[in-house]
All heavy atoms as a GROMACS GRO file, in nm:
protein
  456
    1MET      N    1  -0.093   0.572  -0.198
    1MET     CA    2  -0.048   0.540  -0.059
    1MET      C    3   0.098   0.515  -0.058
    1MET      O    4   0.163   0.519   0.044
    1MET     CB    5  -0.125   0.414  -0.020
    1MET     CG    6  -0.272   0.442   0.015
    1MET     SD    7  -0.364   0.299   0.062
    1MET     CE    8  -0.276   0.242   0.197
    2SER      N    9   0.152   0.466  -0.173
    2SER     CA   10   0.294   0.430  -0.167
    2SER      C   11   0.397   0.532  -0.209
    2SER      O   12   0.509   0.517  -0.222
    2SER     CB   13   0.318   0.303  -0.250
    2SER     OG   14   0.287   0.336  -0.382
    3ARG      N   15   0.344   0.658  -0.231
    3ARG     CA   16   0.436   0.765  -0.267
    3ARG      C   17   0.513   0.822  -0.147
    3ARG      O   18   0.463   0.803  -0.031
    3ARG     CB   19   0.373   0.879  -0.346
    3ARG     CG   20   0.270   0.951  -0.252
    3ARG     CD   21   0.198   1.047  -0.331
    3ARG     NE   22   0.092   1.118  -0.249
    3ARG     CZ   23   0.090   1.241  -0.224
    3ARG    NH1   24   0.183   1.326  -0.271
    3ARG    NH2   25  -0.007   1.291  -0.140
    4THR      N   26   0.618   0.896  -0.167
    4THR     CA   27   0.688   0.948  -0.053
    4THR      C   28   0.614   1.066   0.018
    4THR      O   29   0.531   1.132  -0.047
    4THR     CB   30   0.829   1.010  -0.111
    4THR    OG1   31   0.892   0.904  -0.180
    4THR    CG2   32   0.911   1.063  -0.001
    5ASN      N   33   0.637   1.073   0.146
    5ASN     CA   34   0.565   1.171   0.227
    5ASN      C   35   0.610   1.315   0.187
    5ASN      O   36   0.730   1.343   0.189
    5ASN     CB   37   0.595   1.150   0.365
    5ASN     CG   38   0.522   1.241   0.470
    5ASN    OD1   39   0.459   1.335   0.419
    5ASN    ND2   40   0.533   1.209   0.591
    6PRO      N   41   0.521   1.402   0.143
    6PRO     CA   42   0.560   1.530   0.108
    6PRO      C   43   0.595   1.622   0.215
    6PRO      O   44   0.650   1.735   0.204
    6PRO     CB   45   0.431   1.590   0.034
    6PRO     CG   46   0.321   1.519   0.091
    6PRO     CD   47   0.373   1.380   0.121
    7PHE      N   48   0.575   1.575   0.338
    7PHE     CA   49   0.612   1.663   0.459
    7PHE      C   50   0.734   1.622   0.530
    7PHE      O   51   0.757   1.652   0.644
    7PHE     CB   52   0.485   1.662   0.559
    7PHE     CG   53   0.360   1.709   0.498
    7PHE    CD1   54   0.262   1.622   0.461
    7PHE    CD2   55   0.339   1.845   0.466
    7PHE    CE1   56   0.139   1.659   0.398
    7PHE    CE2   57   0.227   1.884   0.407
    7PHE     CZ   58   0.120   1.795   0.376
    8LEU      N   59   0.820   1.560   0.458
    8LEU     CA   60   0.955   1.526   0.524
    8LEU      C   61   1.028   1.645   0.547
    8LEU      O   62   1.030   1.749   0.476
    8LEU     CB   63   1.042   1.445   0.419
    8LEU     CG   64   0.990   1.304   0.404
    8LEU    CD1   65   1.078   1.234   0.299
    8LEU    CD2   66   0.997   1.218   0.534
    9PRO      N   67   1.092   1.661   0.668
    9PRO     CA   68   1.164   1.780   0.712
    9PRO      C   69   1.290   1.820   0.620
    9PRO      O   70   1.308   1.936   0.604
    9PRO     CB   71   1.208   1.752   0.853
    9PRO     CG   72   1.199   1.606   0.867
    9PRO     CD   73   1.102   1.557   0.769
   10LEU      N   74   1.350   1.711   0.568
   10LEU     CA   75   1.466   1.736   0.485
   10LEU      C   76   1.458   1.652   0.356
   10LEU      O   77   1.516   1.545   0.337
   10LEU     CB   78   1.596   1.694   0.565
   10LEU     CG   79   1.616   1.766   0.693
   10LEU    CD1   80   1.730   1.701   0.756
   10LEU    CD2   81   1.646   1.915   0.669
   11PRO      N   82   1.374   1.703   0.265
   11PRO     CA   83   1.345   1.623   0.143
   11PRO      C   84   1.472   1.604   0.053
   11PRO      O   85   1.553   1.696   0.055
   11PRO     CB   86   1.237   1.701   0.065
   11PRO     CG   87   1.251   1.840   0.123
   11PRO     CD   88   1.305   1.823   0.262
   12GLY      N   89   1.472   1.494  -0.014
   12GLY     CA   90   1.587   1.471  -0.107
   12GLY      C   91   1.717   1.418  -0.041
   12GLY      O   92   1.807   1.403  -0.119
   13LEU      N   93   1.719   1.403   0.088
   13LEU     CA   94   1.850   1.348   0.145
   13LEU      C   95   1.857   1.201   0.155
   13LEU      O   96   1.951   1.144   0.207
   13LEU     CB   97   1.865   1.407   0.284
   13LEU     CG   98   1.887   1.556   0.285
   13LEU    CD1   99   1.909   1.603   0.432
   13LEU    CD2  100   2.010   1.600   0.201
   14GLY      N  101   1.752   1.132   0.093
   14GLY     CA  102   1.766   0.980   0.087
   14GLY      C  103   1.743   0.917   0.221
   14GLY      O  104   1.832   0.853   0.280
   15PHE      N  105   1.619   0.929   0.273
   15PHE     CA  106   1.590   0.853   0.403
   15PHE      C  107   1.568   0.707   0.369
   15PHE      O  108   1.450   0.661   0.368
   15PHE     CB  109   1.469   0.926   0.465
   15PHE     CG  110   1.503   1.063   0.521
   15PHE    CD1  111   1.464   1.175   0.456
   15PHE    CD2  112   1.565   1.077   0.639
   15PHE    CE1  113   1.490   1.295   0.496
   15PHE    CE2  114   1.595   1.198   0.695
   15PHE     CZ  115   1.559   1.313   0.627
   16TYR      N  116   1.667   0.636   0.341
   16TYR     CA  117   1.655   0.499   0.297
   16TYR      C  118   1.576   0.413   0.400
   16TYR      O  119   1.482   0.341   0.363
   16TYR     CB  120   1.790   0.441   0.270
   16TYR     CG  121   1.786   0.297   0.229
   16TYR    CD1  122   1.741   0.256   0.098
   16TYR    CD2  123   1.835   0.196   0.315
   16TYR    CE1  124   1.740   0.121   0.062
   16TYR    CE2  125   1.830   0.063   0.277
   16TYR     CZ  126   1.779   0.024   0.154
   16TYR     OH  127   1.776  -0.110   0.117
   17TYR      N  128   1.619   0.420   0.519
   17TYR     CA  129   1.551   0.343   0.628
   17TYR      C  130   1.413   0.380   0.654
   17TYR      O  131   1.328   0.304   0.686
   17TYR     CB  132   1.643   0.347   0.753
   17TYR     CG  133   1.775   0.276   0.741
   17TYR    CD1  134   1.886   0.352   0.733
   17TYR    CD2  135   1.788   0.147   0.717
   17TYR    CE1  136   2.009   0.290   0.717
   17TYR    CE2  137   1.907   0.082   0.694
   17TYR     CZ  138   2.016   0.154   0.704
   17TYR     OH  139   2.138   0.102   0.676
   18PHE      N  140   1.389   0.505   0.648
   18PHE     CA  141   1.249   0.556   0.670
   18PHE      C  142   1.156   0.510   0.553
   18PHE      O  143   1.053   0.466   0.583
   18PHE     CB  144   1.245   0.708   0.670
   18PHE     CG  145   1.114   0.774   0.681
   18PHE    CD1  146   1.042   0.754   0.798
   18PHE    CD2  147   1.043   0.830   0.574
   18PHE    CE1  148   0.914   0.805   0.822
   18PHE    CE2  149   0.916   0.880   0.592
   18PHE     CZ  150   0.847   0.869   0.707
   19ASN      N  151   1.210   0.505   0.424
   19ASN     CA  152   1.128   0.456   0.318
   19ASN      C  153   1.106   0.305   0.335
   19ASN      O  154   1.002   0.263   0.295
   19ASN     CB  155   1.200   0.490   0.186
   19ASN     CG  156   1.190   0.633   0.149
   19ASN    OD1  157   1.108   0.706   0.193
   19ASN    ND2  158   1.286   0.680   0.069
   20ARG      N  159   1.203   0.233   0.370
   20ARG     CA  160   1.181   0.089   0.399
   20ARG      C  161   1.080   0.069   0.495
   20ARG      O  162   0.999  -0.029   0.479
   20ARG     CB  163   1.322   0.021   0.438
   20ARG     CG  164   1.406   0.000   0.316
   20ARG     CD  165   1.538  -0.067   0.360
   20ARG     NE  166   1.505  -0.199   0.417
   20ARG     CZ  167   1.590  -0.266   0.486
   20ARG    NH1  168   1.710  -0.226   0.500
   20ARG    NH2  169   1.561  -0.389   0.532
   21LEU      N  170   1.084   0.143   0.604
   21LEU     CA  171   0.982   0.126   0.704
   21LEU      C  172   0.842   0.160   0.654
   21LEU      O  173   0.737   0.086   0.671
   21LEU     CB  174   1.015   0.210   0.828
   21LEU     CG  175   0.911   0.219   0.937
   21LEU    CD1  176   0.893   0.088   1.006
   21LEU    CD2  177   0.945   0.322   1.042
   22GLN      N  178   0.837   0.266   0.573
   22GLN     CA  179   0.715   0.308   0.529
   22GLN      C  180   0.653   0.192   0.433
   22GLN      O  181   0.532   0.169   0.435
   22GLN     CB  182   0.730   0.436   0.436
   22GLN     CG  183   0.604   0.491   0.376
   22GLN     CD  184   0.633   0.621   0.296
   22GLN    OE1  185   0.745   0.679   0.304
   22GLN    NE2  186   0.545   0.662   0.220
   23TYR      N  187   0.736   0.135   0.349
   23TYR     CA  188   0.684   0.031   0.258
   23TYR      C  189   0.650  -0.088   0.333
   23TYR      O  190   0.560  -0.158   0.300
   23TYR     CB  191   0.784   0.005   0.151
   23TYR     CG  192   0.789   0.113   0.046
   23TYR    CD1  193   0.895   0.185   0.022
   23TYR    CD2  194   0.680   0.142  -0.025
   23TYR    CE1  195   0.908   0.289  -0.065
   23TYR    CE2  196   0.674   0.250  -0.114
   23TYR     CZ  197   0.793   0.325  -0.142
   23TYR     OH  198   0.795   0.423  -0.229
   24ARG      N  199   0.722  -0.127   0.442
   24ARG     CA  200   0.677  -0.235   0.525
   24ARG      C  201   0.549  -0.218   0.587
   24ARG      O  202   0.458  -0.308   0.587
   24ARG     CB  203   0.785  -0.266   0.639
   24ARG     CG  204   0.905  -0.332   0.587
   24ARG     CD  205   0.992  -0.362   0.702
   24ARG     NE  206   1.119  -0.418   0.658
   24ARG     CZ  207   1.225  -0.442   0.730
   24ARG    NH1  208   1.212  -0.424   0.867
   24ARG    NH2  209   1.329  -0.503   0.676
   25VAL      N  210   0.515  -0.100   0.634
   25VAL     CA  211   0.387  -0.070   0.693
   25VAL      C  212   0.279  -0.077   0.580
   25VAL      O  213   0.171  -0.135   0.610
   25VAL     CB  214   0.388   0.072   0.754
   25VAL    CG1  215   0.250   0.122   0.791
   25VAL    CG2  216   0.483   0.075   0.885
   26LEU      N  217   0.302  -0.027   0.472
   26LEU     CA  218   0.204  -0.034   0.364
   26LEU      C  219   0.179  -0.180   0.327
   26LEU      O  220   0.067  -0.225   0.307
   26LEU     CB  221   0.258   0.037   0.240
   26LEU     CG  222   0.164   0.031   0.114
   26LEU    CD1  223   0.037   0.098   0.143
   26LEU    CD2  224   0.236   0.097  -0.002
   27GLN      N  225   0.283  -0.266   0.317
   27GLN     CA  226   0.266  -0.409   0.283
   27GLN      C  227   0.182  -0.474   0.394
   27GLN      O  228   0.094  -0.557   0.363
   27GLN     CB  229   0.394  -0.483   0.271
   27GLN     CG  230   0.472  -0.440   0.146
   27GLN     CD  231   0.604  -0.503   0.143
   27GLN    OE1  232   0.662  -0.554   0.242
   27GLN    NE2  233   0.667  -0.507   0.019
   28ARG      N  234   0.204  -0.443   0.516
   28ARG     CA  235   0.132  -0.502   0.625
   28ARG      C  236  -0.021  -0.463   0.622
   28ARG      O  237  -0.104  -0.550   0.637
   28ARG     CB  238   0.180  -0.464   0.761
   28ARG     CG  239   0.116  -0.532   0.876
   28ARG     CD  240   0.181  -0.509   0.999
   28ARG     NE  241   0.305  -0.593   1.008
   28ARG     CZ  242   0.388  -0.594   1.110
   28ARG    NH1  243   0.356  -0.525   1.219
   28ARG    NH2  244   0.496  -0.659   1.108
   29MET      N  245  -0.034  -0.337   0.585
   29MET     CA  246  -0.171  -0.287   0.576
   29MET      C  247  -0.250  -0.361   0.467
   29MET      O  248  -0.374  -0.408   0.477
   29MET     CB  249  -0.186  -0.132   0.555
   29MET     CG  250  -0.159  -0.051   0.667
   29MET     SD  251  -0.141   0.123   0.636
   29MET     CE  252  -0.284   0.151   0.523
   30ARG      N  253  -0.182  -0.380   0.356
   30ARG     CA  254  -0.243  -0.447   0.238
   30ARG      C  255  -0.267  -0.599   0.274
   30ARG      O  256  -0.372  -0.655   0.231
   30ARG     CB  257  -0.151  -0.443   0.121
   30ARG     CG  258  -0.165  -0.299   0.061
   30ARG     CD  259  -0.083  -0.295  -0.064
   30ARG     NE  260  -0.106  -0.161  -0.136
   30ARG     CZ  261  -0.028  -0.115  -0.229
   30ARG    NH1  262   0.071  -0.191  -0.281
   30ARG    NH2  263  -0.053  -0.001  -0.289
   31ARG      N  264  -0.183  -0.660   0.342
   31ARG     CA  265  -0.207  -0.802   0.391
   31ARG      C  266  -0.323  -0.810   0.472
   31ARG      O  267  -0.409  -0.902   0.474
   31ARG     CB  268  -0.085  -0.860   0.452
   31ARG     CG  269   0.021  -0.901   0.355
   31ARG     CD  270   0.125  -0.992   0.426
   31ARG     NE  271   0.192  -0.926   0.531
   31ARG     CZ  272   0.314  -0.871   0.528
   31ARG    NH1  273   0.383  -0.878   0.418
   31ARG    NH2  274   0.368  -0.809   0.634
   32GLN      N  275  -0.336  -0.713   0.566
   32GLN     CA  276  -0.452  -0.712   0.654
   32GLN      C  277  -0.582  -0.696   0.582
   32GLN      O  278  -0.693  -0.756   0.606
   32GLN     CB  279  -0.442  -0.607   0.764
   32GLN     CG  280  -0.330  -0.637   0.872
   32GLN     CD  281  -0.310  -0.534   0.963
   32GLN    OE1  282  -0.347  -0.416   0.945
   32GLN    NE2  283  -0.240  -0.561   1.072
   33GLU      N  284  -0.585  -0.605   0.482
   33GLU     CA  285  -0.703  -0.568   0.403
   33GLU      C  286  -0.738  -0.692   0.319
   33GLU      O  287  -0.857  -0.728   0.306
   33GLU     CB  288  -0.674  -0.456   0.309
   33GLU     CG  289  -0.670  -0.315   0.375
   33GLU     CD  290  -0.647  -0.207   0.279
   33GLU    OE1  291  -0.662  -0.214   0.156
   33GLU    OE2  292  -0.604  -0.097   0.331
   34ASP      N  293  -0.640  -0.767   0.266
   34ASP     CA  294  -0.660  -0.882   0.194
   34ASP      C  295  -0.727  -1.001   0.282
   34ASP      O  296  -0.815  -1.059   0.234
   34ASP     CB  297  -0.529  -0.941   0.138
   34ASP     CG  298  -0.480  -0.870   0.013
   34ASP    OD1  299  -0.568  -0.796  -0.056
   34ASP    OD2  300  -0.363  -0.887  -0.020
   35ALA      N  301  -0.672  -1.005   0.401
   35ALA     CA  302  -0.729  -1.111   0.490
   35ALA      C  303  -0.873  -1.075   0.529
   35ALA      O  304  -0.959  -1.163   0.530
   35ALA     CB  305  -0.645  -1.116   0.620
   36ARG      N  306  -0.901  -0.947   0.552
   36ARG     CA  307  -1.043  -0.910   0.585
   36ARG      C  308  -1.136  -0.933   0.469
   36ARG      O  309  -1.249  -0.980   0.480
   36ARG     CB  310  -1.038  -0.758   0.629
   36ARG     CG  311  -1.030  -0.739   0.770
   36ARG     CD  312  -1.058  -0.595   0.814
   36ARG     NE  313  -0.928  -0.540   0.856
   36ARG     CZ  314  -0.885  -0.428   0.818
   36ARG    NH1  315  -0.951  -0.349   0.735
   36ARG    NH2  316  -0.769  -0.393   0.864
   37ALA      N  317  -1.091  -0.899   0.351
   37ALA     CA  318  -1.170  -0.911   0.229
   37ALA      C  319  -1.189  -1.064   0.196
   37ALA      O  320  -1.296  -1.100   0.165
   37ALA     CB  321  -1.107  -0.843   0.113
   38ALA      N  322  -1.087  -1.143   0.222
   38ALA     CA  323  -1.097  -1.290   0.196
   38ALA      C  324  -1.204  -1.348   0.292
   38ALA      O  325  -1.272  -1.444   0.254
   38ALA     CB  326  -0.957  -1.351   0.210
   39ALA      N  327  -1.206  -1.307   0.409
   39ALA     CA  328  -1.294  -1.353   0.517
   39ALA      C  329  -1.443  -1.323   0.467
   39ALA      O  330  -1.536  -1.395   0.507
   39ALA     CB  331  -1.269  -1.291   0.657
   40LYS      N  332  -1.461  -1.218   0.400
   40LYS     CA  333  -1.589  -1.186   0.349
   40LYS      C  334  -1.621  -1.238   0.210
   40LYS      O  335  -1.727  -1.223   0.155
   40LYS     CB  336  -1.608  -1.025   0.340
   40LYS     CG  337  -1.603  -0.963   0.472
   40LYS     CD  338  -1.613  -0.813   0.464
   40LYS     CE  339  -1.611  -0.737   0.591
   40LYS     NZ  340  -1.622  -0.594   0.573
   41GLY      N  341  -1.520  -1.306   0.155
   41GLY     CA  342  -1.538  -1.375   0.018
   41GLY      C  343  -1.513  -1.275  -0.094
   41GLY      O  344  -1.566  -1.301  -0.204
   42GLY      N  345  -1.432  -1.170  -0.083
   42GLY     CA  346  -1.410  -1.079  -0.190
   42GLY      C  347  -1.254  -1.041  -0.202
   42GLY      O  348  -1.171  -1.114  -0.152
   43LYS      N  349  -1.234  -0.939  -0.280
   43LYS     CA  350  -1.099  -0.887  -0.291
   43LYS      C  351  -1.091  -0.744  -0.233
   43LYS      O  352  -1.193  -0.675  -0.227
   43LYS     CB  353  -1.068  -0.878  -0.446
   43LYS     CG  354  -1.008  -1.001  -0.498
   43LYS     CD  355  -0.950  -0.969  -0.639
   43LYS     CE  356  -0.861  -1.073  -0.687
   43LYS     NZ  357  -0.796  -1.046  -0.813
   44SER      N  358  -0.968  -0.713  -0.190
   44SER     CA  359  -0.943  -0.577  -0.136
   44SER      C  360  -0.964  -0.471  -0.250
   44SER      O  361  -0.947  -0.501  -0.366
   44SER     CB  362  -0.814  -0.564  -0.076
   44SER     OG  363  -0.790  -0.645   0.030
   45SER      N  364  -0.998  -0.346  -0.210
   45SER     CA  365  -1.014  -0.233  -0.302
   45SER      C  366  -0.887  -0.201  -0.378
   45SER      O  367  -0.892  -0.133  -0.478
   45SER     CB  368  -1.076  -0.115  -0.230
   45SER     OG  369  -0.988  -0.072  -0.133
   46TRP      N  370  -0.773  -0.235  -0.326
   46TRP     CA  371  -0.653  -0.183  -0.388
   46TRP      C  372  -0.601  -0.279  -0.512
   46TRP      O  373  -0.513  -0.229  -0.586
   46TRP     CB  374  -0.536  -0.174  -0.298
   46TRP     CG  375  -0.484  -0.304  -0.226
   46TRP    CD1  376  -0.532  -0.358  -0.113
   46TRP    CD2  377  -0.384  -0.384  -0.275
   46TRP    NE1  378  -0.466  -0.476  -0.090
   46TRP    CE2  379  -0.374  -0.498  -0.186
   46TRP    CE3  380  -0.298  -0.383  -0.386
   46TRP    CZ2  381  -0.286  -0.592  -0.206
   46TRP    CZ3  382  -0.202  -0.479  -0.401
   46TRP    CH2  383  -0.201  -0.588  -0.313
   47HIS      N  384  -0.672  -0.387  -0.531
   47HIS     CA  385  -0.639  -0.473  -0.646
   47HIS      C  386  -0.689  -0.419  -0.778
   47HIS      O  387  -0.796  -0.350  -0.779
   47HIS     CB  388  -0.694  -0.612  -0.629
   47HIS     CG  389  -0.621  -0.692  -0.523
   47HIS    ND1  390  -0.513  -0.759  -0.544
   47HIS    CD2  391  -0.653  -0.720  -0.394
   47HIS    CE1  392  -0.473  -0.821  -0.436
   47HIS    NE2  393  -0.556  -0.800  -0.342
   48VAL      N  394  -0.623  -0.442  -0.887
   48VAL     CA  395  -0.672  -0.398  -1.016
   48VAL      C  396  -0.789  -0.477  -1.057
   48VAL      O  397  -0.792  -0.594  -1.046
   48VAL     CB  398  -0.557  -0.410  -1.121
   48VAL    CG1  399  -0.604  -0.374  -1.254
   48VAL    CG2  400  -0.430  -0.329  -1.076
   49ILE      N  401  -0.888  -0.405  -1.094
   49ILE     CA  402  -1.011  -0.479  -1.136
   49ILE      C  403  -1.008  -0.511  -1.290
   49ILE      O  404  -0.984  -0.418  -1.367
   49ILE     CB  405  -1.144  -0.392  -1.104
   49ILE    CG1  406  -1.149  -0.371  -0.957
   49ILE    CG2  407  -1.265  -0.459  -1.159
   49ILE    CD1  408  -1.254  -0.270  -0.916
   50GLU      N  409  -1.031  -0.624  -1.321
   50GLU     CA  410  -1.020  -0.671  -1.472
   50GLU      C  411  -1.151  -0.616  -1.542
   50GLU      O  412  -1.265  -0.620  -1.498
   50GLU     CB  413  -1.015  -0.811  -1.477
   50GLU     CG  414  -0.912  -0.878  -1.394
   50GLU     CD  415  -0.807  -0.948  -1.476
   50GLU    OE1  416  -0.830  -0.969  -1.589
   50GLU    OE2  417  -0.704  -0.970  -1.421
   51GLN      N  418  -1.124  -0.567  -1.661
   51GLN     CA  419  -1.233  -0.509  -1.744
   51GLN      C  420  -1.313  -0.632  -1.792
   51GLN      O  421  -1.254  -0.724  -1.861
   51GLN     CB  422  -1.177  -0.421  -1.852
   51GLN     CG  423  -1.279  -0.357  -1.935
   51GLN     CD  424  -1.224  -0.272  -2.039
   51GLN    OE1  425  -1.106  -0.259  -2.051
   51GLN    NE2  426  -1.305  -0.204  -2.118
   52ARG      N  427  -1.450  -0.617  -1.802
   52ARG     CA  428  -1.526  -0.716  -1.865
   52ARG      C  429  -1.552  -0.678  -2.007
   52ARG      O  430  -1.569  -0.566  -2.041
   52ARG     CB  431  -1.663  -0.728  -1.797
   52ARG     CG  432  -1.659  -0.784  -1.661
   52ARG     CD  433  -1.801  -0.793  -1.615
   52ARG     NE  434  -1.808  -0.806  -1.473
   52ARG     CZ  435  -1.921  -0.810  -1.393
   52ARG    NH1  436  -2.034  -0.800  -1.464
   52ARG    NH2  437  -1.916  -0.812  -1.268
   53ARG      N  438  -1.548  -0.785  -2.093
   53ARG     CA  439  -1.585  -0.759  -2.232
   53ARG      C  440  -1.734  -0.788  -2.256
   53ARG      O  441  -1.782  -0.888  -2.205
   53ARG     CB  442  -1.493  -0.842  -2.316
   53ARG     CG  443  -1.347  -0.807  -2.304
   53ARG     CD  444  -1.277  -0.875  -2.418
   53ARG     NE  445  -1.135  -0.837  -2.398
   53ARG     CZ  446  -1.071  -0.745  -2.469
   53ARG    NH1  447  -1.132  -0.680  -2.570
   53ARG    NH2  448  -0.941  -0.723  -2.446
   54LEU      N  449  -1.799  -0.712  -2.325
   54LEU     CA  450  -1.941  -0.730  -2.356
   54LEU      C  451  -1.960  -0.810  -2.474
   54LEU      O  452  -1.900  -0.822  -2.563
   54LEU     CB  453  -2.016  -0.598  -2.370
   54LEU     CG  454  -2.005  -0.516  -2.245
   54LEU    CD1  455  -2.076  -0.380  -2.277
   54LEU    CD2  456  -2.095  -0.582  -2.123
   0.00000   0.00000   0.00000
């Protein structure tokens, strides 16, 4: 989700402000997912899952 959009009209020209906006939107989405998961008593799916040792 956090990679650069492959459909940019002018790739490689350094759309700094567009990238900042994209990451802000991603951060907001993740915070919302965290809040929803916390309300249900769990973790969001984007978190790394720790491996259990047997």
